[in-house]
C-alpha positions as CSV (number, residue, x, y, z in Angstrom):
1,M,-6.9,189.1,-37.4
2,M,-8.9,186.3,-35.9
3,L,-7.2,183.8,-38.1
4,I,-3.7,185.1,-37.1
5,K,-4.7,184.7,-33.4
6,Q,-5.9,181.2,-33.9
7,K,-2.6,180.2,-35.6
8,L,-0.6,181.8,-32.9
9,H,-2.6,180.0,-30.2
10,F,-2.1,176.7,-32.0
11,R,1.7,177.2,-32.2
12,I,1.9,178.1,-28.5
13,C,-0.1,175.0,-27.5
14,L,2.1,172.8,-29.7
15,Y,5.3,174.2,-28.2
16,C,4.0,173.7,-24.7
17,T,3.0,170.1,-25.4
18,S,6.5,169.4,-26.8
19,V,8.2,170.9,-23.8
20,T,5.9,168.9,-21.5
21,I,6.7,165.6,-23.2
22,V,10.5,166.3,-23.1
23,L,10.4,167.2,-19.4
24,C,8.3,164.2,-18.6
25,G,10.8,161.9,-20.3
26,L,13.7,163.5,-18.4
27,L,12.1,163.4,-15.1
28,S,10.9,159.8,-15.4
29,G,14.2,158.5,-16.8
30,C,12.6,157.5,-20.1
31,S,14.8,157.2,-23.2
32,P,13.9,157.2,-26.9
33,V,12.7,153.9,-28.3
34,S,15.4,152.3,-30.3
35,K,14.4,150.9,-33.7
36,T,17.5,148.8,-34.1
37,K,17.6,145.0,-33.6
38,N,20.0,145.2,-30.7
39,H,18.8,144.1,-27.3
40,S,20.3,145.7,-24.2
41,N,22.0,143.4,-21.8
42,T,20.1,144.7,-18.7
43,H,19.4,141.4,-17.0
44,T,15.8,142.6,-16.5
45,L,14.6,139.1,-15.5
46,L,17.4,138.5,-13.1
47,D,16.3,138.8,-9.5
48,T,16.2,136.7,-6.3
49,Q,14.3,133.8,-7.9
50,Y,17.8,132.5,-9.1
51,A,19.8,131.4,-6.1
52,N,22.9,129.8,-7.7
53,E,25.5,131.0,-10.1
54,L,27.5,129.1,-12.7
55,K,31.3,129.3,-12.5
56,L,34.3,128.7,-14.8
57,P,36.3,125.6,-14.2
58,A,39.5,126.2,-12.2
59,D,41.8,125.1,-14.9
60,R,40.5,127.8,-17.2
61,L,40.8,130.8,-14.8
62,D,44.3,132.0,-15.7
63,N,44.3,134.1,-12.6
64,Q,41.0,135.6,-13.6
65,S,37.7,135.7,-11.9
66,S,35.7,132.5,-11.8
67,T,32.6,134.4,-13.1
68,P,31.9,133.6,-16.8
69,H,32.0,136.4,-19.4
70,E,28.3,135.8,-19.8
71,G,26.7,134.7,-16.6
72,G,24.2,132.0,-15.8
73,W,21.9,131.6,-12.8
74,Y,19.4,128.9,-11.7
75,R,17.3,127.5,-8.9
76,W,15.9,124.1,-8.0
77,S,12.5,123.7,-6.4
78,Y,9.9,121.0,-5.8
79,N,6.3,121.3,-6.8
80,Q,4.3,119.1,-4.4
81,A,1.0,119.4,-6.3
82,T,2.5,118.0,-9.5
83,D,5.3,115.9,-7.9
84,E,7.8,117.6,-10.1
85,L,11.3,118.9,-9.7
86,E,11.6,122.3,-11.3
87,L,14.8,123.9,-12.6
88,R,14.5,127.6,-13.4
89,F,17.4,129.3,-15.2
90,Y,18.5,132.5,-16.8
91,F,21.5,132.8,-19.1
92,V,23.0,136.0,-20.4
93,D,23.8,135.4,-24.0
94,S,24.8,138.1,-26.5
95,D,24.5,135.7,-29.5
96,L,21.8,133.0,-29.4
97,L,22.8,130.0,-31.5
98,A,21.0,126.7,-31.9
99,K,20.9,124.8,-35.2
100,G,19.4,121.5,-34.1
101,E,15.8,121.0,-35.2
102,S,14.7,117.8,-33.3
103,D,15.2,116.0,-30.1
104,Q,18.0,113.5,-29.4
105,L,20.6,115.2,-31.5
106,P,24.2,116.0,-30.4
107,H,23.0,119.5,-29.5
108,Y,26.3,120.5,-27.8
109,K,27.8,120.5,-31.3
110,L,24.9,122.5,-32.8
111,G,24.8,125.6,-30.6
112,D,24.1,126.8,-27.0
113,V,22.9,124.2,-24.5
114,L,21.9,123.9,-20.9
115,E,23.2,120.5,-19.5
116,I,21.7,118.9,-16.4
117,F,23.4,115.9,-14.7
118,L,21.4,113.8,-12.2
119,Q,23.2,111.0,-10.5
120,S,21.6,108.2,-8.5
121,P,22.1,107.7,-4.7
122,Q,24.5,104.8,-5.2
123,R,26.4,106.7,-8.0
124,K,25.9,103.6,-10.3
125,H,24.3,105.6,-13.1
126,Y,23.4,109.1,-14.1
127,W,21.4,111.0,-16.6
128,E,22.7,113.8,-18.8
129,I,20.0,116.0,-20.2
130,F,20.5,118.7,-22.9
131,V,18.1,121.6,-23.4
132,T,18.5,124.1,-26.3
133,P,17.1,127.7,-26.8
134,R,14.7,126.1,-29.3
135,S,13.2,123.8,-26.6
136,Y,14.7,120.7,-28.1
137,R,16.1,118.0,-25.7
138,S,18.6,115.1,-25.7
139,S,18.5,112.5,-22.9
140,L,21.4,110.1,-22.1
141,L,21.7,107.5,-19.4
142,W,25.3,106.6,-18.4
143,T,26.2,103.6,-16.3
144,K,28.9,103.4,-13.7
145,Q,31.4,102.2,-16.4
146,H,30.7,105.4,-18.4
147,H,28.9,103.4,-21.1
148,R,25.6,104.5,-22.6
149,G,22.9,102.5,-20.9
150,D,20.0,103.5,-23.1
151,E,21.2,102.5,-26.6
152,D,18.9,99.5,-26.8
153,Q,16.4,100.7,-24.2
154,P,15.1,104.2,-25.0
155,S,12.5,103.8,-22.2
156,L,15.4,104.4,-19.7
157,R,15.7,107.9,-20.9
158,I,14.2,110.8,-18.9
159,W,12.3,113.4,-20.9
160,P,11.6,116.6,-18.9
161,R,9.1,119.2,-20.1
162,V,10.7,122.4,-21.1
163,D,9.5,126.0,-21.3
164,V,12.1,128.3,-22.9
165,K,11.9,132.0,-23.6
166,L,14.3,133.8,-25.9
167,H,15.4,137.4,-25.2
168,G,16.8,138.2,-28.6
169,T,16.9,136.8,-32.1
170,L,18.0,133.3,-32.8
171,N,20.9,132.5,-35.2
172,D,21.5,136.1,-36.2
173,S,25.0,137.2,-35.2
174,S,24.5,140.7,-36.7
175,D,22.7,141.9,-33.5
176,I,23.3,141.7,-29.8
177,D,20.9,139.5,-27.8
178,E,20.1,139.6,-24.1
179,G,19.9,135.9,-23.3
180,W,17.5,133.0,-22.7
181,S,15.6,131.7,-19.7
182,G,13.1,129.0,-18.9
183,T,11.9,126.2,-16.6
184,V,12.7,122.5,-16.9
185,Y,10.2,120.1,-15.3
186,F,11.2,116.6,-14.1
187,S,8.5,114.2,-13.1
188,V,9.8,112.5,-9.9
189,K,8.3,109.1,-10.8
190,D,10.4,109.0,-13.9
191,F,13.5,108.5,-11.8
192,G,12.3,105.0,-10.8
193,V,13.0,103.5,-14.2
194,M,16.3,102.2,-12.9
195,G,14.9,101.0,-9.6
196,D,16.1,104.0,-7.6
197,T,14.5,104.8,-4.2
198,L,12.0,107.6,-4.2
199,P,11.4,110.3,-3.3
200,L,14.5,112.1,-4.4
201,D,16.3,112.6,-1.1
202,R,19.6,114.0,0.1
203,S,21.6,111.2,-1.6
204,W,21.0,112.4,-5.1
205,Y,23.7,114.5,-6.8
206,V,23.4,117.1,-9.5
207,L,25.5,119.4,-11.8
208,I,24.2,122.3,-13.9
209,A,26.4,123.1,-16.8
210,R,26.4,125.3,-19.9
211,Q,28.1,125.5,-23.3
212,N,27.8,129.0,-24.7
213,Y,28.9,129.7,-28.3
214,K,29.5,133.1,-29.9
215,K,29.5,133.9,-33.6
216,I,30.9,130.5,-34.7
217,I,29.8,127.0,-33.5
218,D,33.1,125.3,-32.7
219,K,35.0,124.4,-29.5
220,D,37.3,127.4,-29.9
221,H,34.3,129.8,-29.7
222,R,32.5,128.6,-26.6
223,E,32.6,129.3,-22.9
224,L,32.0,126.4,-20.5
225,S,30.7,126.9,-17.0
226,S,28.9,124.9,-14.3
227,S,27.5,124.9,-10.8
228,P,29.1,123.8,-8.7
229,G,32.4,125.1,-10.2
230,L,34.7,122.2,-11.1
231,T,38.5,121.8,-10.6
232,Q,38.8,120.7,-14.2
233,T,37.0,121.2,-17.5
234,N,35.1,117.9,-17.3
235,F,31.4,117.8,-16.6
236,H,31.7,114.1,-15.6
237,L,33.6,114.7,-12.3
238,H,31.0,113.0,-10.2
239,A,32.8,113.5,-6.9
240,E,32.3,117.3,-7.3
241,Y,28.6,117.2,-8.0
242,A,26.3,119.1,-5.6
243,N,23.8,117.6,-3.1
244,L,20.3,118.0,-4.5
245,D,18.7,118.2,-1.0
246,E,20.9,121.1,0.0
247,L,20.0,123.0,-3.2
248,L,16.3,122.4,-2.6
249,Q,16.7,123.8,1.0
250,D,18.4,126.9,-0.4
251,A,15.4,127.5,-2.6
252,Y,13.2,128.5,0.4
């Protein structure tokens, strides 16, 4: 009889514990942990730290919204202690793709890229910086005549530090990723290699752009977006670049 009572007591306790766990989950909004590789597109890292949003170019709207299918946000700031410009970004990306395995490759042909354009005060030259989900970079200097100005002088390239975080699995199109985010750090003194006036003031111009591939790495499977939004699908429309000083003011 004592053994029967002990077994009955154990079953009642087990049942009560199970009910408590279920009720706790319902009340707290918890959900079962998924064991699949899929990553929910919840934008969990997206908050007020990103002040600016990328847009589709006007010639690709087709009477649709200017918001990309997979959004991108960023914010410029200046770190006085390190004398660095900092670009923080977050890109929604359901299929993280990046095949390049070293710096200074044509990464825009090898997968997803963040592109950063920085144009000098006199608009005589500008840098085009590529950053990949794998933290690789490419750096190009363009002259006013749209010719590469760093072919024989690699020292004229700007090499920012990058810190990239992946929210998903790279180069695996069988699952659904969430995106990638990070910070790009530019040392302000590096911009003096072409004799430009420092510090970076209101006469500098910038464009943030993105090439986002899905499933297949070719031009027919990519979405192009930028900030500011452009009238044409051309990231080299310098007259439409934003004023860096205004973007820095918006950051505070």
